[in-house]
N, C-alpha and C positions, 0 to 999 in steps of 0.2 A: 573505184578511183576515189581519192581522198577529197574532202570538203575543199581544202585549200587549192588542190589542183584544178577542180572544177571552177571555183570562184575565179582563179587566175585565167582559165580559158575563156570564160565568159567576159572578163574585163578586157582580155586582148580583143575580143569581138567588138566591144564597144569602142575601143581606141581606133581600130581599123575603120568602123562604120562612121565614126565621127570625122575622120580626116576629110578636109582639110581644117576643120573647125577646132578651136581649143574647148576645153572642158574647165569651167570654173571650179575651184577647190570645194566649194560648198555643194555644187551639183555633183561632183565626183563622190561625195559623201553619200548623197541620196541614191545615185546609181549603184554604188557598192552595197548599201543596205538592201536594195531592191534585189540585187543579184544573189546576195547572202540568204534572203528569204525564199528565193526561188529554188536556190540548191537545197535548202532544207526541205522544201516542199517535195523536190525531185527524189530526195532520200526517203522521206516519210512515204511517198507513193511507190517507193521501190523502182523508179523510172529513171535508171542511170545507164541504160544500154547505149551504144553508139548512135542508134536512131533517135532516141530521147535527147541526147546532147545536141545532135544535129538540128533537131526541131527547136530546142531552146536558143541555140544561136541564131537561127533564121528569124525567130520571133523577136529576139533582142534586136537584131538588125532593123527590123520593122519599127520597133519603138524608137530607136535612135534616129531613124529616118522620119518619124513623126516629129521629134524633136528638132531635127535639123530644118524642117519645113516651117516650124514656128519660128525658129531663129531666123531663117531667111526672110519671112514675112515681116519681121521686126527690124531687118536690115542691120543685124548685129553678126559678129564674126565668132561667137563662142556659144557653147551650150551652157545655160545657167539654169537657176532653180525655176525661173519663169517659163522656160521652155520645156522643163520637165513637168511642171504642173499642168501646163497647157496641153502637153501630149497626153497625160493621164486623163484630163477633162475630154479630150477627143475620144479616147477609148470609152469612157462612161457614156458619151453621147452614142457611139455606136452600139453599145450594148443595150440602149433603150430600143433600138430600131431592130437589131438582130441579135442572134446568139454570136458573140464575137469573142474569140479567145486567142490570146498570146500565151498559152500555156509555156512554162510554169509560172509567168509573170503576171498575167491578167486573165481572168478575174483573179483576185486575191484568194488565198485558200481560206475556206470558211471551216472553222473549227467545229467538229460535230460530237 
């Protein structure tokens, strides 16, 4: 599967998961960069089988739901950079307590 196709599939996952909330353009850039990095990681790790893509989509839905929870807590109707960073912070807090992973998005790939 091409990089572009996988990026597109994961972006559609974001759009469906975010519904009915809007995504600010600047947040869209953060999310698309996050997806691009994840796709690169998937290819580097040679994990682009159907099961791997399904895992990536489910983990991306989980992250978007974390963003939505932050957005709803602040009573806004859009996903923005604040909700993106708050969701990342939530992941960081969880990772201090347990081994928490939203592969291929979190934890970030550590170059070795």
